[in-house]
C-alpha positions in Angstrom: 20.9 24.2 2.7 23.1 21.6 1.1 23.9 20.0 4.4 20.1 19.7 5.2 19.4 18.2 1.8 22.3 15.7 2.3 20.9 14.7 5.7 17.4 14.1 4.2 18.7 12.2 1.2 20.9 10.1 3.5 18.0 9.2 5.7 15.3 8.7 3.1 17.0 8.1 -0.2 18.1 4.5 0.4 21.3 5.1 -1.5 23.8 2.2 -2.1 26.6 4.4 -0.7 27.0 6.9 2.1 25.6 10.3 1.1 28.9 12.0 1.9 30.5 10.1 -1.0 27.9 11.6 -3.4 29.0 14.8 -5.2 26.4 17.5 -5.6 25.9 16.8 -9.3 26.0 12.9 -9.1 22.8 11.1 -10.2 21.0 10.0 -7.1 19.1 7.3 -9.0 22.4 5.8 -10.2 23.5 5.9 -6.6 20.6 3.6 -5.7 17.6 5.9 -5.0 14.4 4.4 -6.3 11.3 6.4 -7.3 9.6 5.3 -4.1 12.5 6.6 -2.1 12.4 9.9 -4.0 8.8 10.4 -2.9 10.0 9.9 0.7 12.8 12.4 0.1 10.3 14.9 -1.4 8.0 14.6 1.6 10.9 15.1 4.1 12.1 18.1 2.1 8.7 19.6 2.2 8.4 19.1 5.9 11.9 20.4 6.7 11.8 23.5 4.4 8.1 24.2 4.8 7.4 24.2 1.1 5.2 22.2 -1.3 6.5 21.0 -4.6 4.0 22.0 -7.3 2.9 19.4 -9.9 5.2 21.0 -12.5 8.2 20.0 -10.3 7.2 16.4 -9.7 9.7 15.1 -12.2 12.6 12.8 -11.9 15.0 15.6 -13.0 14.1 17.8 -10.0 15.3 15.0 -7.6 18.1 13.5 -9.5 21.0 15.3 -7.7 21.7 17.3 -4.6 22.3 20.4 -6.8 19.0 19.9 -8.7 17.1 19.6 -5.4 18.9 22.7 -4.1 17.9 24.7 -7.2 14.3 23.6 -6.9 14.1 24.6 -3.2 15.8 27.9 -3.9 13.2 28.6 -6.6 10.3 27.6 -4.2 11.7 29.8 -1.4 12.1 32.8 -3.7 8.6 32.5 -5.0 7.1 32.4 -1.5 
């Protein structure tokens, strides 16, 4: 799952550095991701993992790191 998240963040996150240089707990916003880019990341994650982020998860903290995204996706997939 982490590899897929990294691929999506690398493609849609518009980071200022290569995604392979970002540790799982690094702040993606500090790495250059904008709020607009985070929406694109969210949409790509939804399409790839066939999930929908509920309103309660539409917060900066859910998308601020690879590990935070992975935790949110794990929660969504377990709830399905």
